[in-house]
C-alpha positions as CSV (number, residue, x, y, z in Angstrom):
1,M,8.8,-6.3,16.1
2,I,8.2,-2.7,15.1
3,I,4.4,-1.7,15.5
4,E,3.9,-0.7,11.8
5,M,5.5,-3.8,10.6
6,R,3.2,-6.1,12.6
7,R,0.3,-3.8,11.5
8,A,1.4,-4.3,7.7
9,E,1.7,-8.0,8.1
10,I,-1.9,-8.0,9.8
11,L,-3.2,-6.1,6.8
12,A,-1.5,-8.6,4.3
13,A,-3.1,-11.4,6.2
14,A,-6.4,-9.9,6.2
15,R,-6.3,-9.3,2.6
16,Q,-4.9,-12.7,1.7
17,C,-7.5,-14.8,3.9
18,G,-10.4,-12.4,3.5
19,G,-10.1,-11.5,7.4
20,V,-8.2,-12.2,10.5
21,G,-9.0,-13.2,14.2
22,L,-7.8,-11.7,17.5
23,R,-6.4,-15.0,18.9
24,E,-4.7,-16.1,15.9
25,L,-2.9,-12.8,15.3
26,S,-2.2,-12.7,19.1
27,R,-0.6,-16.1,18.9
28,R,1.2,-15.4,15.6
29,F,2.9,-12.2,16.8
30,H,3.2,-13.2,20.6
31,V,1.3,-10.1,21.9
32,S,-1.9,-9.6,23.9
33,I,-5.3,-9.6,22.5
34,P,-5.8,-5.8,23.6
35,T,-2.5,-4.9,21.6
36,I,-4.0,-6.7,18.6
37,R,-7.4,-4.8,19.2
38,R,-5.3,-1.5,19.2
39,D,-3.6,-2.5,15.9
40,L,-7.0,-3.4,14.1
41,S,-8.3,-0.1,15.6
42,A,-5.5,1.7,13.9
43,L,-5.9,0.1,10.7
44,A,-9.6,0.7,10.7
45,E,-9.0,4.4,11.3
46,R,-6.7,4.5,8.3
47,G,-9.8,2.9,6.2
48,L,-8.0,-0.3,5.5
49,V,-9.8,-3.1,7.5
50,R,-13.4,-3.1,9.3
51,R,-13.6,-4.3,12.7
52,V,-15.9,-7.2,13.4
53,H,-16.6,-9.5,16.3
54,G,-13.5,-11.3,17.0
55,G,-11.3,-9.6,14.3
56,A,-11.2,-7.6,11.1
57,V,-12.1,-7.9,7.3
58,P,-10.2,-6.1,4.7
59,L,-11.5,-2.9,3.2
60,V,-10.6,-1.4,-0.1
61,A,-11.4,2.2,0.2
62,D,-13.2,3.7,-2.8
63,A,-13.0,0.8,-5.2
64,A,-10.8,-2.3,-6.0
65,P,-10.5,-2.2,-9.9
66,E,-9.5,-5.7,-10.8
67,D,-9.0,-4.6,-14.3
68,V,-5.7,-2.1,-14.6
69,R,-7.3,-0.1,-17.2
70,A,-10.2,0.5,-14.9
71,A,-7.9,1.8,-12.3
72,A,-6.2,4.0,-15.0
73,A,-9.6,5.4,-15.7
74,L,-9.6,6.9,-12.1
75,V,-6.6,9.0,-12.9
76,E,-7.2,12.6,-14.2
77,P,-4.4,15.0,-15.7
78,G,-2.8,17.0,-12.7
79,M,-3.1,14.5,-10.1
80,A,-0.3,13.2,-7.8
81,I,-0.6,9.6,-7.4
82,G,1.4,6.9,-6.1
83,I,1.8,3.3,-7.6
84,S,3.6,0.3,-5.9
85,G,3.2,-3.2,-7.1
86,R,5.3,-5.8,-8.9
87,S,2.9,-6.9,-11.9
88,R,-0.1,-4.7,-12.0
89,G,1.8,-1.5,-10.7
90,P,4.1,-1.3,-14.1
91,R,1.2,-2.1,-16.3
92,L,-1.0,0.9,-14.6
93,A,2.3,3.2,-14.9
94,A,2.3,2.6,-18.6
95,L,-1.4,3.8,-19.1
96,V,-1.0,7.1,-17.2
97,D,0.0,10.5,-18.6
98,G,-0.1,14.2,-17.4
99,V,0.4,13.3,-13.8
100,T,3.0,13.3,-11.0
101,L,4.0,9.8,-10.3
102,V,5.5,8.7,-7.0
103,T,6.8,5.0,-6.7
104,P,9.2,3.0,-4.6
105,M,9.3,0.4,-7.4
106,L,12.1,0.6,-10.1
107,A,9.8,-1.6,-12.3
108,V,7.0,0.9,-12.0
109,A,9.5,3.9,-12.8
110,R,10.7,1.9,-16.1
111,A,7.2,1.3,-17.2
112,V,6.2,5.0,-17.6
113,R,5.4,5.8,-21.0
114,G,3.4,9.0,-20.8
115,E,5.4,12.1,-22.2
116,S,4.1,14.4,-19.6
117,V,4.6,12.2,-16.5
118,T,6.8,13.8,-13.6
119,L,8.4,10.9,-12.0
120,L,9.7,10.6,-8.3
121,L,11.5,7.4,-7.4
122,V,11.4,7.2,-3.6
123,G,14.8,5.6,-2.4
124,G,15.6,3.2,0.2
125,V,16.8,-0.2,0.8
126,R,16.0,-2.7,-1.8
127,T,13.8,-5.3,-0.8
128,P,12.8,-8.9,-2.1
129,S,9.7,-7.6,-3.8
130,G,11.9,-5.1,-5.8
131,S,10.7,-2.1,-3.6
132,H,13.1,0.7,-2.4
133,A,11.7,0.8,1.2
134,G,12.5,1.4,4.8
135,P,12.9,4.7,7.0
136,L,14.2,6.8,4.2
137,A,11.3,5.9,1.9
138,E,8.9,6.5,4.5
139,Q,10.1,9.8,5.5
140,T,10.1,11.0,1.9
141,L,6.4,9.7,1.6
142,R,5.6,11.5,4.9
143,S,6.3,14.9,3.1
144,L,4.0,14.0,0.1
145,H,0.3,14.5,-0.7
146,L,-1.3,12.2,-3.2
147,D,-4.6,12.0,-4.8
148,I,-4.7,8.4,-5.0
149,A,-2.4,5.6,-4.1
150,F,-2.6,2.3,-6.2
151,V,-1.0,-0.5,-4.0
152,E,-0.7,-4.3,-5.1
153,P,-0.1,-6.3,-2.0
154,C,3.5,-7.3,-1.7
155,A,5.2,-10.8,-1.3
156,S,4.5,-12.1,2.1
157,G,7.4,-11.5,4.4
158,D,8.6,-8.4,2.7
159,L,8.0,-6.3,5.7
160,L,9.9,-3.2,4.7
161,A,8.2,-3.2,1.4
162,A,4.7,-3.6,3.1
163,A,5.3,-0.7,5.7
164,T,6.4,1.6,2.8
165,D,3.4,0.7,1.1
166,Q,1.2,1.7,4.1
167,A,3.1,4.9,4.4
168,M,2.1,5.7,0.9
169,L,-1.4,4.9,1.5
170,R,-1.5,7.1,4.6
171,R,-0.6,10.1,2.3
172,A,-3.6,9.5,-0.4
173,R,-6.8,10.9,-0.2
174,R,-8.1,7.7,-2.1
175,R,-6.7,4.2,-1.6
176,I,-6.9,1.6,-4.3
177,T,-5.7,-2.0,-4.0
178,L,-4.7,-3.5,-7.5
């Protein structure tokens, strides 16, 4: 398994369950505990999890607005933002204006209502969650700088979309989970 894909799955599991354990992850991915420790350390360096004794718990950098309107209030004109997500992502895209919006999700692009939104739809392989993901999308994202990335955790098992979401998060100064 590709390291970034494993790390994306670890992060998804941590968010879904509220935390993950070293032994459980070692068995799940058929890798050593030191390998899992390195994975958790890498996720912690990105500000996505906090290491705890025996595992890690998810962190949401800056804030985790449950209300899409609260997330939209974080956006200021002139910002470059990334949005990924199947249900909350499109609702957020409909509320922003005066920004550059980057997304791998066609549903997010279609939801844009603001007249002064510069839209960049990242291309790649279409995945079960509706994301355009994979190496092409990740390469494009590596060349961008975002003020905020809003990511809604994708459906479990959609490894390419999860890896693309992680690439978007790495390019942002602030990371918000929807």
